[in-house]
N, C-alpha and C positions, 0 to 999 in steps of 0.2 A: 504494500500500500504506500509506504514512504517512497519507494523507487518510482511509483506511478506519479505521486505528487511532485517529485523532483523533475521528472520528464515533462509533466504538464506545465511546469513553471519556467522551463528553459525557453529561450527565444532563438530559433524557431522551435515550436513544439514538435518533438519527435518521440513517439512512443513505439518502441520496437514490438513486433508481433510476439516475440518470446515473452515479453513482459505481460502482454494480454493473455497468453496461454497460461502463465502462472496465476494471474488474477482469476481467470475463469475456473480454475481448480478450487479456489477458495470462496468465490462469490457467485451468486445467481446473476442473471442479466439485469434484473431490476435493481439489485444492489450495486452493480457496476455503474448503472446510469445515475443512481443517487450519489455514489462516491465521486463520479466525474463532475456532477453538478456542484457538489460541495467544494471540490478543489478549484473548479473554474470560478465560482463565486468569490472565494477567498483571494484568488489571483486578481480578479477584477477589482475587488475592494482595496487590496493593497496597492495596486497600480494607480487607481483613482486617487486614493489618499496621497500617495507619493507625488503624483503629478501636481496636485493642488497644494502641496506642502502641509497637509493635515498631519498633526502630530498627536501623540497620546494625550488624552485629557485628564489623566490621573484617576480614572474611575476604578482601576484595580489596585491602586496604592493601598497597601496594608491588607489587601484581601488575600489572606493565606490561611491555610489550615495546618497549624503547627502539630507536629507529632507529639504524643504524650511522652514525658520523660520517664525512663525506667524500664 
């Protein structure tokens, strides 16, 4: 899945057939469509924000789940 995201993020987008073969062993067609849409949306959003100079607004500042000690 991560290899797929990396391949979709490159310019130009080149996803080798071997990678699709591996993905099809793990995911149904509908799942692959949903995965592709999610990766494409995040790429769109990141490029859109970058082009307009939109930076983090601090909404996740301090948003963490610390592990219990011990």
